[in-house]
C-alpha positions as CSV (number, residue, x, y, z in Angstrom):
1,X,12.7,-17.3,29.0
2,X,15.1,-16.4,26.2
3,X,14.2,-19.6,24.4
4,X,10.5,-18.9,24.6
5,X,11.1,-15.4,23.1
6,X,13.2,-16.8,20.3
7,X,10.6,-19.4,19.5
8,X,7.9,-16.7,19.4
9,X,9.9,-14.6,17.0
10,X,10.6,-17.7,14.8
11,X,6.9,-18.5,14.8
12,X,6.1,-14.9,13.9
13,X,8.6,-14.9,11.0
14,X,7.2,-18.2,9.6
15,X,3.6,-16.8,9.9
16,X,4.6,-13.6,8.1
17,X,6.3,-15.6,5.3
18,X,3.2,-17.8,4.9
19,X,0.8,-14.9,5.0
20,X,2.9,-13.1,2.4
21,X,2.9,-16.1,0.1
22,X,-0.9,-16.5,0.4
23,X,-1.6,-12.8,-0.2
24,X,0.7,-12.9,-3.2
25,X,-1.1,-15.9,-4.6
26,X,-4.5,-14.3,-4.0
27,X,-3.5,-11.1,-5.8
28,X,-1.3,-12.2,-8.6
29,X,-3.0,-15.4,-9.9
30,X,-6.3,-13.7,-10.7
31,X,-4.4,-10.7,-12.1
32,X,-2.4,-12.9,-14.4
33,X,-5.6,-14.7,-15.6
34,X,-7.2,-11.4,-16.2
35,X,-4.3,-10.1,-18.3
36,X,-3.8,-13.2,-20.5
37,X,-6.2,-12.2,-23.3
38,X,-4.6,-8.7,-23.3
39,X,-1.1,-10.3,-23.5
40,X,-2.2,-12.4,-26.5
41,X,-3.7,-9.3,-28.2
42,X,-0.6,-7.2,-27.6
43,X,1.6,-10.0,-28.9
44,X,-0.4,-10.2,-32.1
45,X,-0.3,-6.4,-32.5
46,X,3.5,-6.4,-32.0
47,X,3.9,-9.0,-34.7
48,X,2.0,-6.6,-37.0
49,X,4.4,-3.8,-36.0
50,X,1.9,-2.0,-33.7
51,X,2.0,-1.1,-30.0
52,X,5.8,-1.8,-29.7
53,X,5.9,0.5,-26.7
54,X,4.0,-2.1,-24.6
55,X,6.9,-4.6,-24.5
56,X,8.4,-3.5,-21.2
57,X,5.3,-2.7,-19.1
58,X,4.7,-4.1,-15.6
59,X,1.8,-6.4,-14.5
60,X,-0.2,-3.5,-13.0
61,X,0.1,-1.4,-16.1
62,X,-0.9,-4.4,-18.2
63,X,-4.0,-4.9,-16.0
64,X,-4.9,-1.2,-16.5
65,X,-4.4,-1.5,-20.3
66,X,-6.3,-4.8,-20.3
67,X,-9.3,-3.0,-18.7
68,X,-9.1,-0.3,-21.4
69,X,-8.9,-3.0,-24.1
70,X,-11.8,-5.0,-22.7
71,X,-13.9,-1.9,-22.4
72,X,-13.2,-1.0,-26.1
73,X,-14.1,-4.6,-27.1
74,X,-17.5,-4.3,-25.3
75,X,-18.2,-0.8,-26.7
76,X,-16.9,-1.7,-30.2
77,X,-14.5,1.2,-30.3
78,X,-10.8,1.6,-31.0
79,X,-8.7,1.2,-27.8
80,X,-6.8,4.3,-26.8
81,X,-4.0,3.7,-24.2
């Protein structure tokens, strides 16, 4: 009885770890691909001495700023972050 309970808990932990890895992969891989052009643009701007405040931003802030940048590219306006 105790062994069956421990096996169930072990299977539950393994399932939770696998589900977490799959969910992380599903969320962060597309998010990274979405933010790559923004990262290239920010890197070029930082080499020119602009947007130096963007060096230490997180992935979700980068995605938000990437959306603002892509919108400004489409509308042919200057991006305002």
